[in-house]
Backbone of each chain as ProteinMPNN parsed JSONL, in Angstrom:
{"seq_chain_A": "MKNRLEEFRNKMSWTQQELADRVEVSRQTIISLENGRYNPSILLAFRLARLFGRQIEDIFIYSEENYHE", "coords_chain_A": {"N_chain_A": [[12.875, -71.492, -14.937], [13.282, -70.221, -18.082], [15.543, -67.46, -18.906], [16.554, -64.591, -20.466], [18.364, -62.757, -19.966], [20.912, -62.078, -19.112], [22.169, -62.053, -21.811], [20.996, -59.526, -21.999], [21.686, -57.848, -20.233], [24.414, -58.0, -20.801], [24.445, -56.621, -23.366], [23.978, -54.289, -22.563], [26.404, -53.651, -21.411], [26.924, -54.02, -18.438], [28.194, -54.977, -15.13], [27.141, -57.642, -13.215], [26.304, -56.795, -10.764], [26.203, -54.374, -11.172], [23.949, -54.415, -12.161], [22.586, -55.444, -10.419], [22.401, -53.029, -8.243], [21.145, -51.383, -9.893], [18.177, -52.657, -9.621], [18.166, -53.042, -7.29], [18.225, -55.352, -5.717], [20.443, -58.049, -4.255], [23.695, -58.675, -5.719], [23.998, -61.809, -5.974], [21.059, -62.526, -6.234], [20.733, -61.445, -8.759], [22.945, -63.35, -10.236], [21.571, -65.973, -9.41], [19.349, -65.611, -10.768], [19.943, -65.486, -13.763], [21.525, -67.822, -13.797], [18.91, -69.632, -14.274], [18.121, -70.963, -11.365], [16.712, -69.236, -9.688], [13.419, -67.629, -9.614], [12.007, -64.731, -10.116], [10.111, -62.318, -8.173], [6.395, -60.861, -9.385], [6.844, -57.899, -9.452], [9.859, -57.267, -9.502], [10.232, -58.747, -11.499], [8.769, -56.898, -13.65], [10.638, -54.76, -12.96], [13.064, -55.291, -13.885], [12.414, -55.719, -16.817], [11.65, -53.343, -17.739], [13.326, -51.624, -17.141], [15.704, -52.784, -18.752], [13.935, -51.823, -21.027], [11.335, -53.218, -22.278], [9.511, -55.875, -22.474], [8.019, -58.187, -20.088], [7.72, -61.188, -21.357], [9.61, -60.89, -22.889], [11.885, -60.8, -21.605], [11.576, -62.969, -19.599], [11.079, -66.555, -20.193], [8.261, -68.377, -20.353], [7.247, -71.773, -19.89], [4.84, -74.043, -19.886], [6.182, -76.309, -18.632], [7.778, -75.152, -16.471], [5.682, -74.966, -14.421], [5.063, -76.445, -12.227], [7.641, -75.663, -10.692]], "CA_chain_A": [[12.41, -70.738, -15.772], [14.818, -69.785, -18.679], [15.294, -65.997, -19.691], [17.79, -63.831, -21.681], [18.866, -61.742, -18.469], [22.48, -62.157, -19.082], [22.578, -60.92, -23.073], [20.662, -58.158, -22.012], [22.8, -57.251, -18.604], [25.511, -58.097, -21.572], [24.075, -55.459, -24.096], [24.374, -52.341, -21.816], [28.122, -53.56, -20.578], [26.589, -53.807, -17.146], [28.271, -56.321, -14.905], [26.064, -58.247, -12.575], [27.164, -55.723, -9.364], [25.665, -52.727, -11.742], [22.266, -54.253, -12.78], [21.667, -55.483, -8.939], [22.177, -51.89, -7.87], [20.255, -51.038, -10.318], [16.946, -53.215, -9.502], [17.93, -52.818, -5.789], [18.542, -56.482, -5.368], [21.756, -58.568, -3.885], [24.148, -59.555, -6.79], [23.807, -63.343, -5.944], [20.251, -62.421, -7.073], [20.94, -61.429, -10.116], [23.354, -64.406, -10.649], [20.69, -66.882, -9.987], [18.286, -65.27, -11.756], [20.567, -65.82, -14.873], [21.418, -69.483, -13.942], [17.986, -70.166, -13.92], [17.586, -71.252, -10.36], [15.453, -68.553, -9.129], [12.209, -67.116, -10.714], [12.141, -63.486, -9.607], [8.476, -62.006, -8.098], [6.573, -60.147, -10.632], [7.492, -57.405, -9.46], [11.192, -57.86, -9.821], [9.789, -58.877, -13.245], [8.212, -55.78, -13.945], [11.52, -53.584, -12.679], [13.977, -55.847, -15.069], [11.65, -55.383, -18.123], [11.578, -51.841, -17.19], [14.884, -50.804, -16.863], [15.385, -52.697, -19.906], [12.711, -51.46, -22.023], [11.557, -54.686, -23.052], [8.199, -56.678, -21.948], [8.478, -59.409, -19.675], [7.81, -62.175, -21.92], [11.247, -60.899, -23.952], [13.426, -61.301, -20.827], [11.746, -64.187, -18.701], [10.502, -67.278, -21.187], [7.857, -69.237, -19.511], [6.522, -72.824, -20.217], [4.189, -74.955, -19.003], [7.085, -77.288, -17.468], [8.055, -74.386, -15.143], [4.093, -74.484, -13.554], [5.547, -76.408, -10.721], [9.329, -74.851, -9.893]], "C_chain_A": [[13.548, -70.248, -16.747], [14.374, -68.277, -18.615], [16.329, -65.711, -20.059], [18.366, -62.133, -20.719], [20.382, -61.556, -18.761], [22.75, -61.414, -20.204], [22.031, -60.051, -22.788], [21.543, -57.037, -21.175], [24.182, -57.063, -20.108], [25.66, -57.008, -22.799], [24.499, -54.168, -23.672], [25.758, -52.302, -21.119], [27.495, -53.175, -19.067], [27.199, -55.249, -16.646], [27.089, -56.572, -13.678], [25.637, -57.225, -11.566], [25.884, -54.408, -9.445], [23.863, -52.965, -11.502], [21.39, -54.603, -11.536], [21.318, -54.046, -8.327], [21.21, -51.223, -8.37], [18.148, -51.073, -10.486], [16.435, -53.538, -8.126], [17.528, -54.442, -5.439], [20.117, -57.014, -5.037], [22.224, -58.993, -5.734], [23.987, -61.044, -6.978], [21.964, -63.299, -6.157], [20.02, -63.087, -8.429], [21.93, -62.831, -10.833], [22.501, -65.789, -10.753], [19.41, -67.163, -10.475], [18.623, -65.732, -12.889], [20.966, -66.933, -15.062], [20.031, -70.553, -14.128], [17.373, -70.985, -12.783], [16.428, -70.428, -9.933], [14.495, -67.969, -9.863], [11.867, -65.687, -9.663], [10.088, -63.461, -9.156], [8.249, -61.201, -9.304], [6.861, -58.836, -10.673], [8.895, -57.251, -9.741], [11.23, -58.093, -11.429], [9.809, -57.653, -13.874], [9.449, -54.559, -13.954], [12.277, -54.047, -13.951], [13.704, -55.201, -16.392], [11.678, -53.916, -18.188], [12.577, -51.071, -18.037], [15.579, -51.186, -18.214], [14.796, -52.252, -21.419], [12.221, -52.449, -23.021], [9.889, -55.074, -22.416], [8.839, -57.44, -21.183], [8.534, -60.334, -20.141], [9.097, -62.036, -22.662], [11.856, -61.262, -22.896], [12.753, -62.741, -20.163], [10.505, -65.138, -20.375], [9.492, -68.133, -20.603], [7.244, -71.099, -20.486], [5.925, -73.214, -19.255], [5.068, -76.05, -17.798], [7.581, -76.451, -16.623], [6.694, -74.398, -14.074], [4.713, -74.947, -12.45], [7.048, -76.17, -10.154], [8.616, -74.029, -8.946]], "O_chain_A": [[14.638, -69.903, -16.289], [13.235, -67.883, -18.361], [17.217, -66.564, -20.033], [18.592, -60.949, -20.971], [20.827, -60.463, -18.408], [23.368, -60.354, -20.103], [22.544, -59.141, -23.439], [21.901, -55.881, -21.403], [24.749, -55.982, -20.271], [26.757, -56.588, -23.166], [25.144, -53.277, -24.225], [26.219, -51.363, -20.47], [27.634, -52.032, -18.634], [27.005, -56.324, -17.214], [26.287, -55.7, -13.343], [24.469, -56.844, -11.639], [25.151, -53.829, -8.644], [22.966, -52.272, -11.023], [20.194, -54.364, -11.367], [20.172, -53.812, -7.942], [20.438, -50.544, -7.692], [17.294, -50.328, -10.967], [15.355, -53.949, -7.703], [16.456, -54.645, -4.868], [21.021, -56.375, -5.576], [21.501, -59.405, -6.64], [23.848, -61.486, -8.118], [21.573, -64.464, -6.244], [19.601, -64.116, -8.96], [21.577, -63.265, -11.93], [22.562, -66.565, -11.706], [18.692, -68.154, -10.604], [17.782, -66.49, -13.372], [20.948, -67.386, -16.206], [20.032, -71.784, -14.13], [16.341, -71.628, -12.975], [15.296, -70.901, -9.836], [14.858, -67.768, -11.022], [11.497, -65.834, -8.498], [9.172, -64.169, -9.575], [9.117, -60.831, -10.095], [7.157, -58.377, -11.776], [8.84, -56.919, -10.925], [12.034, -57.71, -12.278], [10.751, -57.318, -14.592], [9.37, -53.595, -14.714], [12.207, -53.374, -14.979], [14.434, -54.401, -16.978], [11.779, -53.582, -19.368], [12.626, -50.336, -19.023], [16.043, -50.27, -18.892], [15.239, -52.393, -22.558], [12.537, -52.543, -24.207], [9.275, -54.153, -21.878], [10.055, -57.575, -21.313], [9.466, -60.972, -19.653], [9.653, -63.062, -23.054], [12.568, -62.244, -23.107], [13.514, -63.705, -20.238], [9.671, -64.66, -21.144], [10.162, -69.051, -20.13], [6.944, -71.186, -21.676], [6.157, -72.983, -18.068], [4.767, -76.416, -16.662], [7.999, -77.092, -15.659], [6.779, -73.831, -12.984], [5.008, -74.119, -11.588], [7.379, -76.639, -9.065], [9.236, -73.297, -8.174]]}, "seq_chain_B": "MSDQKKWLNNRIRIGWLFVGLGILFILVGVYFEINYSYIPYNVSIITGLGILWAGIGIGLIVKYMAVVKGDQSAKRMMVEEQDERNLFIRYRAGYRAFWVAIILVYIILMWLSMAANGSLLSIGKDLLWYLQAACVLIPFSVYITSFIIDQKRY", "coords_chain_B": {"N_chain_B": [[16.201, -36.388, 4.028], [17.879, -39.824, 3.302], [16.124, -42.863, 1.751], [17.804, -44.799, 2.84], [19.241, -43.679, 5.271], [17.051, -43.65, 7.213], [16.123, -46.435, 7.095], [18.397, -47.003, 8.305], [18.931, -45.489, 10.722], [16.285, -46.282, 11.769], [17.435, -49.202, 12.312], [19.166, -49.074, 14.317], [17.919, -47.619, 16.448], [16.394, -49.987, 17.019], [18.894, -51.455, 17.886], [19.302, -50.165, 20.099], [17.087, -50.168, 21.723], [16.852, -52.789, 22.379], [19.128, -53.019, 23.586], [18.843, -51.576, 26.002], [15.987, -53.244, 27.136], [18.373, -55.089, 27.769], [19.502, -54.068, 29.788], [17.476, -53.339, 31.632], [16.932, -55.735, 32.384], [19.033, -57.237, 33.811], [19.516, -55.488, 35.525], [16.866, -56.428, 36.782], [17.381, -59.196, 37.494], [19.78, -59.532, 38.794], [19.223, -57.726, 41.255], [16.762, -59.285, 41.86], [18.62, -61.999, 42.629], [20.351, -60.909, 44.834], [18.294, -60.165, 46.98], [16.273, -61.553, 46.987], [17.318, -64.378, 46.901], [16.503, -66.784, 48.152], [14.383, -67.715, 46.611], [12.228, -70.537, 45.294], [13.473, -70.85, 42.216], [15.874, -70.246, 39.263], [16.799, -67.486, 39.738], [18.764, -66.519, 37.921], [18.356, -66.718, 35.391], [16.946, -64.499, 34.462], [18.565, -62.487, 34.533], [20.651, -63.993, 32.769], [18.966, -63.648, 30.489], [19.354, -60.925, 29.654], [21.526, -60.404, 29.689], [21.797, -61.507, 27.417], [19.936, -60.327, 25.444], [21.502, -57.596, 25.46], [23.856, -58.015, 24.477], [22.966, -58.556, 22.047], [21.516, -56.16, 21.022], [24.01, -54.454, 21.304], [25.543, -55.773, 19.008], [23.927, -55.536, 16.976], [23.954, -52.676, 17.091], [26.625, -51.706, 16.526], [26.844, -52.948, 13.948], [25.565, -51.453, 11.917], [26.306, -48.987, 12.494], [28.596, -48.899, 11.526], [28.326, -49.034, 8.745], [27.364, -46.415, 8.812], [27.704, -43.828, 7.531], [28.522, -43.997, 5.127], [26.974, -44.273, 2.004], [26.572, -45.445, -0.024], [27.235, -48.196, 0.988], [25.947, -48.807, 3.082], [23.495, -48.663, 1.759], [23.293, -50.824, 0.425], [23.5, -52.674, 2.428], [21.044, -52.634, 3.291], [19.785, -53.587, 0.959], [20.731, -55.472, 0.965], [19.254, -57.238, 3.166], [16.487, -56.554, 3.077], [16.216, -58.252, -0.051], [14.347, -59.638, -2.088], [15.372, -62.846, -2.768], [16.883, -63.441, -0.61], [14.996, -62.807, 1.344], [12.744, -65.345, 0.668], [14.919, -67.288, 1.038], [14.97, -67.291, 4.043], [12.223, -67.206, 4.869], [11.118, -69.688, 3.694], [13.007, -71.071, 5.326], [12.361, -70.763, 7.989], [9.671, -71.627, 7.902], [10.159, -74.111, 8.328], [11.78, -75.108, 10.149], [10.076, -74.683, 12.479], [7.661, -76.17, 12.113], [8.974, -78.075, 12.277], [9.616, -77.299, 14.879], [7.135, -77.349, 16.591], [5.836, -80.236, 16.166], [8.214, -81.756, 17.651], [7.228, -80.579, 20.481], [4.527, -81.296, 20.786], [5.221, -83.673, 20.361], [6.464, -84.63, 22.567], [4.83, -83.291, 24.13], [2.14, -85.853, 23.786], [3.891, -87.674, 24.79], [4.382, -86.765, 27.215], [1.432, -86.898, 28.589], [0.358, -89.155, 27.975], [2.717, -91.01, 29.314], [1.68, -90.063, 32.528], [-0.285, -91.77, 32.743], [0.347, -94.267, 32.887], [0.57, -95.308, 29.93], [3.128, -95.181, 28.661], [6.665, -95.02, 29.431], [8.039, -93.066, 32.452], [9.463, -89.598, 32.347], [12.349, -88.471, 33.468], [12.829, -85.664, 35.239], [15.322, -84.361, 34.428], [16.115, -85.808, 31.967], [14.128, -85.107, 30.547], [14.493, -81.853, 30.894], [17.053, -81.719, 28.838], [15.11, -82.738, 26.708], [13.512, -80.072, 26.136], [15.698, -78.774, 25.727], [16.606, -79.878, 23.503], [14.117, -79.046, 21.528], [14.699, -76.485, 21.43], [17.162, -76.851, 20.446], [17.164, -78.205, 18.126], [15.065, -77.32, 16.206], [16.036, -75.072, 15.612], [19.002, -75.229, 14.429], [17.459, -76.813, 11.774], [16.294, -74.866, 10.959], [18.916, -73.507, 10.779], [20.411, -75.176, 8.933], [18.606, -75.357, 6.875], [18.55, -72.932, 5.948], [21.396, -72.612, 4.696], [21.178, -74.915, 2.875], [19.137, -74.364, 0.781], [20.744, -71.606, -0.293], [22.777, -72.402, -1.741], [20.586, -73.861, -3.537], [19.152, -71.841, -4.332]], "CA_chain_B": [[16.62, -37.839, 4.756], [17.319, -40.951, 2.193], [15.746, -44.107, 2.636], [18.672, -45.776, 3.622], [19.187, -43.312, 6.204], [15.553, -43.88, 7.669], [16.465, -47.509, 7.458], [19.53, -47.307, 9.087], [18.326, -45.223, 12.373], [15.24, -47.095, 12.586], [17.702, -50.202, 12.51], [20.059, -48.885, 15.227], [17.099, -47.186, 17.368], [15.898, -50.95, 17.385], [19.615, -52.118, 18.426], [19.407, -49.691, 21.402], [15.929, -50.455, 22.671], [17.487, -54.308, 22.729], [20.347, -52.585, 25.378], [17.839, -50.799, 26.969], [15.696, -54.016, 27.685], [19.163, -55.805, 28.329], [20.28, -53.323, 30.638], [16.682, -53.655, 32.679], [16.722, -57.035, 32.442], [20.163, -57.72, 33.892], [18.975, -55.418, 37.002], [16.15, -57.351, 37.566], [17.925, -60.04, 37.921], [20.556, -59.08, 39.969], [18.186, -57.184, 42.508], [16.176, -61.051, 42.644], [19.108, -62.589, 43.252], [20.457, -60.244, 46.298], [17.064, -60.232, 47.603], [14.928, -63.12, 47.183], [17.602, -65.625, 46.583], [15.71, -67.915, 48.694], [13.303, -68.619, 46.278], [13.107, -71.634, 44.327], [13.418, -70.548, 41.11], [17.123, -69.919, 39.112], [16.26, -65.989, 38.881], [19.79, -65.906, 36.876], [18.22, -66.881, 33.974], [16.698, -63.21, 34.201], [20.194, -61.849, 34.458], [21.011, -63.885, 31.591], [18.61, -62.684, 29.583], [19.529, -59.424, 29.856], [23.516, -60.332, 28.918], [21.968, -62.232, 25.523], [19.406, -58.676, 24.964], [22.288, -56.331, 25.56], [25.318, -58.662, 23.642], [21.8, -58.677, 20.604], [21.257, -54.881, 20.963], [25.189, -54.041, 20.919], [25.454, -56.694, 17.841], [23.242, -54.906, 15.756], [24.651, -50.906, 16.883], [27.744, -51.796, 16.104], [26.941, -53.224, 12.364], [24.687, -50.657, 11.068], [26.986, -47.913, 13.131], [29.894, -49.297, 10.887], [27.846, -48.29, 7.53], [26.165, -45.16, 8.955], [28.905, -43.129, 7.545], [29.143, -44.509, 3.899], [25.725, -43.992, 1.65], [26.738, -47.01, -0.504], [27.696, -49.412, 1.642], [24.453, -48.231, 3.719], [22.182, -48.896, 0.691], [23.86, -52.217, -0.092], [23.372, -53.922, 3.013], [19.699, -51.902, 3.126], [19.089, -54.425, 0.283], [20.944, -57.061, 1.187], [18.581, -57.542, 3.872], [15.612, -56.274, 1.93], [16.5, -58.904, -1.125], [13.574, -60.866, -2.7], [15.77, -64.027, -2.825], [16.72, -63.823, 1.057], [13.586, -63.235, 2.121], [12.484, -66.004, 0.41], [15.133, -68.494, 1.865], [14.808, -66.975, 4.886], [10.605, -67.649, 5.03], [11.626, -72.005, 3.731], [13.731, -72.11, 6.906], [11.765, -70.249, 9.253], [8.302, -72.44, 7.98], [10.653, -75.814, 8.312], [11.943, -74.885, 11.702], [8.01, -73.889, 12.682], [6.691, -77.098, 11.872], [9.563, -78.926, 13.246], [9.508, -77.378, 16.649], [5.206, -77.81, 16.336], [5.824, -81.808, 15.818], [8.385, -82.33, 18.659], [6.001, -80.085, 21.424], [3.687, -82.346, 20.002], [5.729, -85.476, 20.609], [6.629, -84.825, 24.057], [3.085, -83.34, 25.18], [1.653, -86.565, 24.128], [4.886, -88.615, 25.472], [4.309, -86.73, 28.719], [0.122, -87.17, 28.912], [0.83, -91.133, 27.831], [3.356, -91.739, 30.7], [0.992, -89.57, 33.118], [-1.735, -92.482, 32.616], [1.28, -95.547, 32.991], [0.606, -96.264, 28.831], [4.81, -95.098, 28.931], [7.396, -94.84, 30.478], [7.924, -91.247, 32.517], [10.385, -89.07, 31.969], [12.773, -87.921, 34.572], [13.327, -84.299, 35.285], [17.11, -84.197, 33.538], [15.483, -86.286, 30.54], [12.682, -83.568, 30.332], [15.453, -80.456, 30.93], [17.278, -82.397, 27.626], [13.837, -82.782, 25.359], [13.551, -78.939, 26.519], [16.733, -78.175, 24.941], [16.297, -79.812, 22.019], [12.832, -78.467, 21.5], [15.102, -74.894, 20.52], [18.091, -76.951, 19.464], [16.835, -78.55, 16.558], [14.223, -76.526, 15.35], [16.973, -73.6, 14.768], [19.066, -76.031, 13.547], [16.854, -76.993, 11.167], [16.776, -73.585, 10.331], [20.544, -73.206, 9.55], [20.832, -76.355, 7.683], [17.495, -75.247, 5.362], [19.218, -71.854, 5.2], [22.122, -73.031, 3.724], [21.03, -75.305, 1.575], [18.365, -73.148, -0.183], [21.258, -70.827, -1.044], [22.927, -73.07, -2.609], [19.677, -74.305, -4.159], [18.504, -70.642, -5.431]], "C_chain_B": [[16.664, -38.579, 3.794], [16.865, -41.949, 2.648], [16.612, -44.758, 3.447], [18.796, -45.498, 4.801], [18.822, -43.62, 7.097], [15.809, -45.135, 8.446], [17.139, -47.864, 8.29], [19.105, -46.782, 10.021], [17.546, -45.676, 12.469], [16.139, -48.461, 12.938], [18.631, -50.304, 14.025], [19.184, -48.405, 16.481], [16.985, -48.843, 17.784], [17.22, -51.223, 18.293], [19.168, -51.529, 20.498], [18.164, -49.861, 22.58], [16.466, -52.436, 23.319], [18.515, -53.956, 24.572], [19.522, -51.918, 26.504], [17.021, -52.21, 28.03], [16.624, -54.608, 28.254], [19.52, -55.443, 29.417], [19.421, -54.068, 32.291], [16.66, -54.955, 32.787], [17.762, -57.99, 33.294], [20.344, -56.658, 35.603], [18.093, -56.014, 37.662], [16.329, -58.348, 38.232], [18.596, -59.967, 38.89], [19.78, -58.483, 41.243], [17.722, -58.497, 43.109], [17.153, -61.18, 42.976], [20.025, -62.277, 44.971], [19.284, -60.256, 47.302], [16.151, -61.077, 47.669], [15.888, -64.517, 46.411], [17.055, -67.259, 46.699], [14.68, -68.629, 48.137], [13.458, -69.782, 45.501], [13.042, -71.665, 42.833], [14.704, -70.218, 40.998], [16.32, -68.475, 38.535], [17.635, -65.984, 37.86], [19.296, -65.93, 35.155], [17.68, -65.523, 33.311], [17.641, -62.504, 33.597], [21.08, -62.479, 32.787], [20.424, -63.814, 30.409], [19.182, -62.171, 28.634], [21.104, -59.424, 29.253], [23.095, -60.579, 27.181], [21.016, -60.533, 24.971], [20.607, -57.594, 24.438], [23.674, -56.549, 24.678], [24.213, -57.892, 21.925], [22.034, -57.461, 19.931], [22.911, -54.019, 20.841], [25.684, -54.043, 19.332], [25.471, -55.403, 17.089], [23.524, -53.257, 15.96], [26.193, -51.041, 16.454], [27.856, -52.174, 14.431], [26.638, -51.99, 11.119], [25.343, -49.13, 11.406], [28.85, -47.376, 11.52], [29.399, -48.558, 8.832], [27.437, -47.025, 7.287], [27.03, -44.049, 7.931], [28.807, -42.734, 5.766], [27.519, -44.533, 2.884], [25.636, -44.922, 0.716], [26.6, -48.109, 0.007], [26.515, -49.353, 2.582], [23.278, -48.965, 3.082], [22.463, -50.594, 0.036], [23.152, -52.998, 0.752], [21.521, -53.837, 3.788], [19.177, -53.3, 1.898], [19.43, -55.622, -0.411], [19.652, -57.768, 2.316], [17.002, -57.712, 3.63], [15.345, -57.354, 0.801], [15.567, -59.759, -1.005], [13.438, -62.41, -2.019], [16.155, -64.21, -1.318], [16.072, -63.824, 1.658], [12.756, -64.378, 2.05], [12.819, -67.702, 1.236], [14.685, -68.006, 3.135], [13.024, -67.498, 5.948], [10.505, -68.984, 5.009], [12.142, -71.767, 4.899], [12.797, -71.337, 7.751], [10.192, -71.116, 9.276], [9.172, -73.882, 8.217], [10.508, -75.948, 9.48], [10.481, -74.713, 12.481], [7.807, -75.459, 13.033], [7.356, -78.26, 12.765], [9.604, -79.356, 15.011], [7.976, -77.712, 16.929], [5.049, -79.887, 16.766], [7.163, -82.137, 17.436], [7.926, -81.755, 19.657], [5.389, -80.58, 22.155], [3.643, -83.568, 20.932], [5.709, -85.887, 21.764], [5.793, -84.454, 25.097], [2.712, -84.417, 25.233], [2.792, -87.639, 25.024], [4.171, -88.499, 27.091], [2.416, -87.244, 29.581], [0.057, -88.568, 29.129], [1.487, -91.294, 29.279], [2.632, -91.6, 32.553], [0.231, -90.873, 32.907], [-0.749, -93.823, 32.344], [1.492, -96.246, 31.809], [2.361, -96.295, 28.515], [5.399, -94.741, 29.519], [7.751, -93.291, 31.271], [9.36, -90.937, 32.411], [10.798, -88.17, 32.396], [12.959, -86.331, 34.574], [14.73, -83.772, 34.869], [16.935, -84.656, 32.607], [14.399, -85.243, 29.982], [13.871, -82.007, 29.849], [16.454, -80.994, 28.8], [15.907, -82.431, 26.04], [13.948, -81.041, 25.386], [14.702, -78.271, 25.427], [16.761, -78.219, 23.757], [15.236, -79.852, 21.145], [13.294, -77.296, 20.812], [16.412, -75.524, 19.785], [17.816, -77.079, 18.191], [16.192, -78.328, 15.977], [15.235, -75.347, 14.165], [18.109, -74.412, 13.949], [18.955, -76.444, 12.153], [17.153, -75.957, 10.16], [18.093, -73.201, 9.782], [20.828, -74.069, 8.259], [19.585, -75.698, 6.752], [18.159, -73.84, 5.092], [20.032, -72.118, 4.109], [22.162, -73.753, 2.741], [19.956, -74.902, 0.428], [19.388, -71.886, -0.836], [21.983, -70.91, -1.483], [21.98, -73.647, -3.897], [19.378, -73.08, -5.155], [19.266, -69.743, -5.835]], "O_chain_B": [[15.702, -38.437, 3.039], [17.022, -42.196, 3.843], [16.328, -45.225, 4.55], [18.637, -46.372, 5.652], [19.571, -43.944, 8.018], [15.812, -45.269, 9.67], [16.88, -48.798, 9.049], [18.595, -47.683, 10.687], [17.474, -45.893, 13.678], [15.677, -49.027, 13.928], [18.759, -51.332, 14.69], [19.629, -48.735, 17.581], [17.471, -49.108, 18.884], [16.957, -51.268, 19.495], [18.914, -52.133, 21.54], [18.221, -49.744, 23.804], [16.356, -52.973, 24.421], [18.56, -54.322, 25.746], [19.738, -51.874, 27.715], [17.243, -52.328, 29.235], [16.299, -54.947, 29.392], [19.908, -56.299, 30.211], [19.841, -54.685, 33.27], [16.039, -55.199, 33.821], [17.536, -59.184, 33.492], [21.059, -56.984, 36.551], [18.201, -56.237, 38.868], [15.764, -58.611, 39.294], [18.124, -60.317, 39.972], [19.949, -59.097, 42.297], [17.977, -58.907, 44.241], [17.273, -60.481, 43.982], [20.242, -63.067, 45.89], [19.547, -60.377, 48.498], [15.285, -61.174, 48.539], [15.43, -65.373, 45.655], [17.082, -68.276, 46.007], [14.12, -69.631, 48.581], [14.553, -70.114, 45.045], [12.492, -72.629, 42.3], [15.24, -69.861, 42.046], [15.622, -68.29, 37.537], [17.444, -65.299, 36.855], [19.731, -65.376, 34.145], [17.793, -65.272, 32.112], [17.632, -62.008, 32.47], [21.772, -61.837, 31.997], [21.059, -63.882, 29.357], [19.475, -62.471, 27.477], [21.642, -58.582, 28.534], [23.639, -60.163, 26.158], [21.549, -59.758, 24.177], [20.638, -56.969, 23.378], [24.406, -55.646, 24.273], [24.596, -57.085, 21.078], [22.508, -57.347, 18.801], [22.906, -52.936, 20.256], [26.038, -53.106, 18.617], [26.336, -54.604, 16.729], [23.311, -52.55, 14.975], [26.721, -50.032, 15.985], [28.791, -51.766, 13.742], [27.148, -51.722, 10.031], [24.994, -48.166, 10.725], [29.525, -46.465, 11.041], [30.059, -47.869, 8.054], [27.191, -46.493, 6.205], [26.18, -43.183, 7.725], [28.954, -41.627, 5.248], [26.756, -45.153, 3.626], [24.491, -45.337, 0.538], [25.885, -48.993, -0.465], [26.184, -50.529, 2.733], [22.396, -49.633, 3.622], [21.738, -51.245, -0.717], [22.351, -53.843, 0.354], [20.969, -54.659, 4.519], [18.135, -53.902, 2.154], [19.075, -56.328, -1.355], [19.245, -58.902, 2.059], [16.368, -58.731, 3.905], [14.138, -57.469, 0.586], [15.601, -60.614, -0.12], [12.576, -63.004, -1.371], [15.691, -65.216, -0.783], [16.067, -64.578, 2.632], [12.046, -64.648, 3.019], [12.122, -68.615, 1.678], [13.595, -68.542, 3.339], [12.816, -67.904, 7.091], [9.98, -69.603, 5.935], [11.578, -72.442, 5.76], [12.652, -72.204, 8.614], [9.581, -71.284, 10.332], [8.415, -74.852, 8.262], [9.611, -76.573, 10.047], [10.841, -74.641, 13.656], [7.81, -75.854, 14.199], [6.83, -79.039, 13.56], [9.616, -80.306, 15.793], [7.855, -78.623, 17.748], [4.262, -80.48, 17.502], [6.686, -82.885, 18.289], [8.163, -82.632, 20.488], [5.33, -80.618, 23.384], [2.86, -84.145, 21.686], [5.25, -86.945, 22.195], [5.746, -84.813, 26.274], [2.635, -84.804, 26.399], [2.325, -88.346, 25.917], [3.698, -89.351, 27.844], [2.233, -87.733, 30.696], [-0.227, -89.114, 30.195], [0.833, -91.664, 30.254], [2.806, -92.389, 33.481], [0.431, -89.995, 33.746], [-1.184, -94.517, 31.425], [2.134, -97.295, 31.797], [2.865, -97.36, 28.159], [4.973, -93.989, 30.395], [7.696, -92.32, 30.516], [10.273, -91.762, 32.387], [10.297, -87.063, 32.197], [13.352, -85.914, 33.484], [15.039, -82.608, 35.122], [17.617, -84.065, 31.77], [14.178, -84.848, 28.838], [13.935, -81.391, 28.785], [16.191, -80.363, 27.776], [15.994, -82.193, 24.836], [14.624, -80.655, 24.433], [14.489, -77.447, 24.538], [16.872, -77.293, 22.953], [15.27, -80.534, 20.121], [12.694, -76.899, 19.814], [16.824, -75.003, 18.749], [18.116, -76.303, 17.283], [16.242, -78.907, 14.891], [15.257, -75.002, 12.984], [18.106, -74.217, 12.734], [19.916, -76.492, 11.386], [17.809, -75.954, 9.118], [18.341, -72.721, 8.676], [21.25, -73.824, 7.128], [19.972, -75.603, 5.588], [18.319, -73.586, 3.898], [19.723, -71.982, 2.926], [22.905, -73.552, 1.78], [20.118, -75.216, -0.751], [18.947, -71.223, -1.774], [22.467, -69.879, -1.95], [22.45, -73.856, -5.015], [19.344, -73.165, -6.383], [18.848, -68.881, -6.608]]}, "name": "protein", "num_of_chains": 2, "seq": "MKNRLEEFRNKMSWTQQELADRVEVSRQTIISLENGRYNPSILLAFRLARLFGRQIEDIFIYSEENYHEMSDQKKWLNNRIRIGWLFVGLGILFILVGVYFEINYSYIPYNVSIITGLGILWAGIGIGLIVKYMAVVKGDQSAKRMMVEEQDERNLFIRYRAGYRAFWVAIILVYIILMWLSMAANGSLLSIGKDLLWYLQAACVLIPFSVYITSFIIDQKRY"}
């Protein structure tokens, strides 16, 4: 699933580790999310959206092709 | 007390529990080895198990005691262990290893059953020992391999 996580993180001038600390996940999880290799749980998606003051859909871009990922 | 302190203390307690169980097994094992050496079972397995558990316990205590004074490093360790991606990868590895173990045990049991009525070649005691060892080692290897592959994949 594509996402704009890196873009939002860069806007806040946070490192991957800083973002990881704020949402209480590992830095590797942030790297995998930004690369689109890993899809977050709904709880993590909400935490990230709340952190950036956005809706989940603003950060994570869902398309039907993602259904079987 | 902060969340990570509680979590850390809990982990250290688990470590001590392993050490306690390990010592208990070592004592029982040694007692049996001295007093019941004539019984037709290898009682040193009990001692070996005790050494293994005590070792795991000491490992846990050392690992968590190392970060007990640093709040930041303790939190990092807690986050790392509870991280949803890591849990997901461990779950997948465990799931695969579980099914491989089930299939291996099933095949061996079926083989033994069929060998008992002469349909297949019988398995000797030595070969059976190696097959049992394989039933432990192969799922473990599957777990490790799956873990490494998924770390790269996700």
